[in-house]
N, C-alpha and C positions, 0 to 999 in steps of 0.2 A: 564526518557526514554533516551536510547542511540540509535542513528541511524548512521549506517555506510553505505557507498555506494561502490559498485564495478560494474564493467562493464564486461558483457559476450557478446562478439560481439557487436551488436547494442542495447542490452537490459541493462538498468540501474537497478540494484538490490539494494533495500533498505533493509538491515538487521536491524530489529527493535527489541529491547529488553527492558525489564523492564515493566513499567506501562505507558499506554497512558491515561493521565489524564491532566486536566488543571494545568499548571505549577504554582508554587507559586511565581516565579519571571520570568521576561521576558526571553525567550529563542527562538531559531530558531525552528519553527514548521515544522512538516512533510510536510505540504502544501507549505510552503516557500521553502523547499529543492526541492520539486517536481517542483515548478515554475522555480527555478534556472536551473534545468536540462532541462526543456522545452525550456527556453530561449537559452540554448546551443545547441538546435536542437534534443534532445532526444524525441522519440515518443513511445517507448516501455518500459514500466516500470513494475517491479515486486516487490511487497511488500512481504518480508519473515517474517512471524509472529511466527516462531518456538519458539522464546524466549520471547514472550509476557506473562506477568504474570497477567496483569489486564488491562481492558479498560473500560472507562465510556463514557457517551454521547459526551463529548468533543472529545474523540478519534474517535468515529463514525463520528462526524462532520468533522474531519480532513480527514477521508477516503472519504467522500462524496465530500468535496471541491476539493480534489486531483483528484477524478474521473472526476468531471465536467471540471476542467482545462485541463486534458489530453484529454478527449473526444472532447472538443471544438476545439482542434487543430488537430483532426483526429488521435490521438494516441490511444494506447491500454494499459489497466492496468489489471494485473492479481495478484491474491493473492495465497500464499501458507502458510501452517502452521496454518490454521484457525481451532481452536478447543476451547473447553471450553466456557468461557464467551463471547469471540469474536464471535464464531459461534452462540451462543444463541442470542446475540444482533443483528447480521445480519439477522437471521431468524425471530426474533420477529418484527423487523422493516421492514421486507419484502424486503430487499435489497440484500439478499444472492445471488439470481440469477443474479443480476446486476453485481456483482463482479466475479461470476463464479470461486470460489476458487478451486484450483487444489491440488491433494493429495501430490505432490512433486514438488520441484524446477525444476527437469528435465521435468516433464509433462508441467509445466507452460511455460518453455523456448521453448519447442517444439511448443506449440500453438502460442506463440509470433513470433517464427521464420517463421511460415506459413503465416504470415500477411504482 
C-alpha cells in the first residue's frame, strides 16, 4: 500500500493505492499517519480510494480506527473512490453510512468545507 498526502485548504487528502492488508513487515499504518496529522491540528480528512485494488478486514480496521480518532477530536472524515470490494465490505459490515462515501473528490471537499 502506498499512501501520499496533500493539502487542499484545511483538508488533508490521503491518496491510497494498492492493497490495504496486514503488512508482512512493520510499516507506518494509515491510522498512524492520520494521528500524526491530527497532532498537527488537522480536523478535516479525506481518504481517496480511487486506486485501491484490494482491502481486507485489516484495512477496514484501519478505517474504523482512523474514524474514531478523528471523531473523538471533533474532526470530520469523508471517503471518495469507494467501489468494488471496499464498497461491499463497508455495506456488509453496516458502516457504509458512517463514512458517507462521496462520488467525487470535489463533492467530498465541498461537504468538508461546509463544516
